[in-house]
Structures are given as C-alpha cells and as structure tokens.
ZAMARGU-4260 file (C-alpha; in steps of 0.2 Angstrom, whole numbers, plus 5000, padded with zeros to 4 digits):
<rodrens>
0) 4760/5292/4459 | 4747/5281/4467 | 4745/5278/4486 | 4750/5260/4483 | 4766/5265/4474
5) 4770/5276/4488 | 4768/5263/4501 | 4778/5251/4491 | 4792/5264/4489 | 4792/5266/4508
10) 4794/5248/4511 | 4808/5247/4498 | 4816/5261/4508 | 4814/5252/4524 | 4822/5236/4518
15) 4836/5246/4510 | 4839/5255/4527 | 4840/5238/4536 | 4852/5231/4523 | 4863/5247/4525
20) 4869/5239/4541 | 4865/5221/4539 | 4873/5219/4522 | 4866/5202/4519 | 4852/5203/4506
25) 4859/5218/4496 | 4843/5228/4496 | 4854/5243/4500 | 4864/5242/4484 | 4859/5256/4472
30) 4856/5244/4457 | 4844/5234/4468 | 4835/5248/4477 | 4833/5259/4461 | 4827/5244/4451
35) 4814/5240/4464 | 4808/5258/4465 | 4807/5259/4446 | 4797/5243/4446 | 4784/5249/4459
40) 4782/5266/4451 | 4782/5261/4433 | 4799/5270/4429 | 4809/5254/4427 | 4821/5259/4413
45) 4827/5276/4420 | 4829/5269/4437 | 4839/5254/4431 | 4851/5266/4422 | 4852/5277/4438
50) 4855/5262/4449 | 4869/5255/4437 | 4878/5272/4437 | 4876/5274/4456 | 4882/5256/4459
55) 4898/5260/4449 | 4901/5275/4461 | 4897/5264/4477 | 4908/5250/4472 | 4923/5257/4483
60) 4912/5261/4498 | 4913/5249/4513 | 4910/5250/4532 | 4926/5245/4541 | 4925/5244/4559
65) 4919/5261/4566 | 4923/5269/4550 | 4906/5272/4541 | 4906/5274/4522 | 4894/5286/4513
70) 4876/5280/4514 | 4872/5271/4497 | 4855/5266/4503 | 4849/5284/4506 | 4858/5290/4490
75) 4849/5277/4479 | 4832/5278/4487 | 4831/5297/4487 | 4839/5300/4470 | 4827/5287/4462
80) 4812/5296/4470 | 4818/5313/4464 | 4820/5305/4446 | 4802/5298/4447 | 4794/5313/4454
85) 4804/5325/4442 | 4796/5316/4427 | 4811/5319/4416 | 4814/5300/4412 | 4831/5296/4405
90) 4835/5314/4403 | 4835/5317/4422 | 4847/5303/4426 | 4862/5314/4426 | 4854/5326/4438
95) 4849/5312/4450 | 4867/5306/4450 | 4873/5323/4455 | 4860/5325/4469 | 4864/5307/4475
100) 4882/5312/4481 | 4877/5325/4494 | 4863/5313/4500 | 4875/5300/4503 | 4885/5311/4514
105) 4869/5316/4523 | 4865/5298/4526 | 4882/5295/4534 | 4876/5307/4548 | 4860/5298/4550
110) 4869/5281/4551 | 4880/5288/4565 | 4865/5294/4574 | 4856/5278/4573 | 4871/5268/4579
115) 4873/5279/4594 | 4855/5276/4598 | 4858/5258/4597 | 4869/5259/4612 | 4852/5262/4622
120) 4845/5246/4614 | 4861/5236/4619 | 4859/5242/4637 | 4841/5236/4637 | 4847/5219/4631
125) 4859/5219/4645 | 4844/5222/4657 | 4834/5208/4649 | 4849/5196/4650 | 4851/5200/4668
130) 4833/5194/4671 | 4835/5179/4660 | 4823/5185/4647 | 4827/5178/4629 | 4812/5187/4622
135) 4818/5204/4629 | 4835/5202/4621 | 4827/5197/4604 | 4815/5211/4605 | 4828/5225/4608
140) 4839/5218/4594 | 4824/5218/4582 | 4820/5236/4587 | 4838/5241/4583 | 4836/5234/4566
145) 4820/5243/4563 | 4828/5259/4568 | 4840/5257/4553 | 4825/5254/4542 | 4816/5270/4548
150) 4832/5280/4545 | 4829/5278/4526 | 4810/5276/4526 | 4806/5293/4534 | 4816/5303/4522
155) 4808/5293/4508 | 4791/5297/4514 | 4795/5315/4516 | 4801/5316/4498 | 4785/5307/4492
160) 4775/5320/4501 | 4782/5334/4490 | 4770/5336/4475 | 4777/5329/4458 | 4774/5346/4450
165) 4785/5355/4463 | 4799/5343/4460 | 4798/5345/4441 | 4797/5364/4442 | 4813/5364/4453
170) 4822/5353/4441 | 4816/5362/4426 | 4821/5379/4433 | 4839/5374/4435 | 4850/5384/4423
175) 4859/5375/4408 | 4876/5378/4416 | 4871/5369/4432 | 4863/5354/4424 | 4878/5352/4411
180) 4890/5354/4426 | 4881/5341/4436 | 4881/5329/4421 | 4899/5331/4419 | 4902/5329/4437
185) 4891/5313/4438 | 4901/5305/4424 | 4918/5309/4433 | 4912/5302/4450 | 4907/5286/4441
190) 4925/5285/4434 | 4932/5289/4451 | 4922/5275/4459 | 4928/5262/4447 | 4946/5268/4449
195) 4944/5265/4468 | 4939/5247/4465 | 4954/5244/4453 | 4965/5252/4466 | 4959/5240/4480
200) 4959/5224/4468 | 4976/5228/4460 | 4988/5213/4462 | 5000/5204/4451 | 4987/5190/4449
205) 4973/5201/4442 | 4982/5214/4432 | 4983/5203/4417 | 4964/5201/4418 | 4962/5220/4418
210) 4973/5222/4402 | 4963/5208/4393 | 4947/5216/4398 | 4951/5233/4391 | 4958/5225/4375
215) 4942/5214/4372 | 4931/5229/4376 | 4938/5238/4361 | 4931/5225/4350 | 4915/5232/4344
220) 4908/5216/4337 | 4906/5208/4354 | 4890/5210/4363 | 4887/5213/4381 | 4882/5195/4383
225) 4898/5189/4375 | 4909/5200/4386 | 4900/5194/4401 | 4903/5176/4396 | 4921/5179/4393
230) 4922/5187/4411 | 4914/5172/4419 | 4926/5161/4409 | 4941/5170/4414 | 4935/5170/4432
235) 4932/5151/4432 | 4950/5148/4425 | 4958/5159/4438 | 4949/5150/4452 | 4954/5133/4445
240) 4972/5138/4443 | 4972/5145/4461 | 4964/5129/4467 | 4977/5119/4458 | 4991/5129/4466
245) 4984/5128/4483 | 4983/5109/4481 | 5001/5108/4475 | 5007/5118/4490 | 4997/5107/4502
250) 5006/5092/4494 | 5023/5100/4496 | 5020/5104/4515 | 5014/5086/4519 | 5030/5079/4511
255) 5041/5088/4524 | 5047/5075/4537 | 5047/5087/4551 | 5028/5090/4549 | 5024/5071/4546
260) 5033/5066/4563 | 5022/5077/4574 | 5011/5066/4585 | 4996/5071/4594 | 4989/5065/4611
265) 4974/5054/4611 | 4961/5053/4624 | 4957/5036/4632 | 4941/5026/4628 | 4934/5030/4645
270) 4935/5049/4642 | 4928/5047/4625 | 4913/5037/4632 | 4910/5051/4645 | 4911/5065/4632
275) 4899/5056/4621 | 4886/5053/4635 | 4887/5071/4641 | 4887/5078/4623 | 4872/5089/4618
280) 4868/5088/4600 | 4861/5102/4590 | 4848/5097/4578 | 4847/5103/4560 | 4833/5115/4565
285) 4844/5123/4578 | 4858/5125/4567 | 4847/5133/4553 | 4839/5145/4566 | 4857/5151/4571
290) 4862/5152/4553 | 4846/5163/4549 | 4848/5174/4564 | 4867/5177/4560 | 4861/5186/4545
295) 4854/5200/4557 | 4871/5200/4566 | 4875/5218/4563 | 4857/5224/4567 | 4862/5232/4584
300) 4879/5237/4579 | 4884/5252/4590 | 4900/5262/4595 | 4900/5254/4613 | 4898/5235/4610
305) 4899/5234/4591 | 4891/5217/4586 | 4890/5209/4604 | 4871/5211/4604 | 4870/5203/4587
310) 4880/5188/4592 | 4869/5185/4608 | 4854/5186/4597 | 4861/5174/4584 | 4866/5160/4596
315) 4850/5160/4607 | 4843/5144/4599 | 4859/5135/4603 | 4859/5142/4621 | 4841/5136/4624
320) 4846/5119/4618 | 4861/5117/4629 | 4851/5122/4645 | 4846/5107/4656 | 4836/5117/4668
325) 4829/5131/4658 | 4822/5143/4671 | 4837/5140/4683 | 4850/5143/4670 | 4843/5157/4658
330) 4851/5171/4668 | 4868/5163/4669 | 4868/5158/4651 | 4864/5175/4645
</rodrens>
C-alpha cells in the first residue's frame, strides 16, 4: 500500500471516529467507511461487500443516553484494513466479518475512555465561559471532537504499520476449521442483526410490509433495482396514508365544540409595539451558523454534562447577536 493510500485511510478513520459520536454525516457507518477505504486502497469491491455485511450487523446498534453500543466505526475501519492488508480479496470477507465483532467490543471501551476524558474538556469550557471567552469554549469543544477521531485514527495507523506480508501470513496460517467456523459465525451474526432491527420496528402497521417483502423476494425474475423500486413505492404509499389519517384526525379534533370555544388572551397594541422595538432579529447567516454548529452537538458528550458543552457551542452565534455591550455581557451570557 502506498504512503498516500495510508494517509487517506487514516483520514477516513479520523472522520469515522468523529462521526461515531456526532452521528450526522454517517462516515462511521460500515457501508460508508469500508467503501471509502476500498476506494483509496484500490480494493473497492471486497470492501463494499464487507461494508454491506457489517451494516446488516450494525443496524440494531444505537447509543441511547449513557448506554454505549459496540463501536461500528472501529469494527468497519479495522476489518477493512485487515481485508486489504491480507490480500485475499472476496475470499477474506468472511474472516474480516468475524474479526470485526471483537473489534467492535474493543472500540466500546475506547469510546468510554474518550467520553471520560471529555469531562476535562467541559471543565475547561466552564473556565473559558467564566472569563467570557467564546473562542475558549469553541476550542475545547473542537478538541473533544478531535479526540473521538483520534480514537479510531491511532488503531488504524497501528494496523497499517504492520507489513502486508505478516497479515497475509497470519490469515493463511489459520486452520480450515477456524476459517469455516468464522464464516458460519459471520453469516449468523448478520441474521441476528437484521432480526434485532425487525424486533424494534415490528408494529401492526409495518408487519404487512414485511410479509409482502418476503413474498416478493421469492420471485426470482425481479432484479434488485425492481425490488428497490417496489420498496420505495410501498414506503411512499405508507407515508401518504399516514398523512391522510393524521389530517382526518386533526379535522375531527377541530370539530369538537369544547376545543373551538377556547379563547386566548391578547396583548395590547402598546405591548406589541414595545416588543417589536426591543426585538433582536437573527439574520439568515446567524441561523445557518447555529444550524451548522448543531451538527457537532454531541462532540463533547461526557458522563458528567452530556451535551451541555455542545449546546453552548451551537448557540454561540445567537448569543453574540443578542449582546448589546459585547465585552460587558460575554461572561454573563456564557
């Protein structure tokens, strides 16, 4: 592998690590991460197959509150590097899938370590806020985001430092019973991942679509494009029916006399004029800045303050706009 390819792989790993906590641009998803690594290393087809298989496993993984799911980013990046370094092509996909599972668990502990270190970043943000330093708050939030990227970039660089011949020799030295067992286990894990998704999505409204999907999939004359078109069509039909039902429900609610008779107090014209005179209008640029920063909301997530630092980072453009005397009010605003 060339030096340029190695650098690009580390960059992909860094982006995947950041996205592992941000969850906005989806670089951490196995299908995306493996595809990008395959693209920069010239092993696109095997990496896409690997990414698709890992994506089926990771469909049921999600971070909920303080509960951290297995690390899909590390699993995808590390297994893709092992696949490329091993030089087995499509034949090495099953082994890479089996290796990805323990890597995902290892990544879980790395995530917990970085989220614990982010507590230090948040305390530094508190100190910067006490001084009225917007730049200090922003800098420590970005540092916390970068720590998440480094969490994946360092293991990726370590794997790239191992010679390809050593990786290939290790994979080829595995006995047949181990490689066959890993292949079978990898297939079972994919099925379990899909079953977890079905279990979460299973409701009376979607069960008919599951049944229709299984029946249509049995028709061998239909191509993948045809199946995809049918899936999109059924989804659009469901959304339209849901919208129609919600509109009918809203119409029925507004027809209830008790609800129609509710009155609301109104402010006087003088109060309206005073509010209009004192109103501070956020420009489109300000709102777009807050929107963009909100994509980094989870960057400094930690076990002490959770997203508090991210919220502060996101609304700084709005805080700056609302200050009349900037230097006087920075500390109080933060």
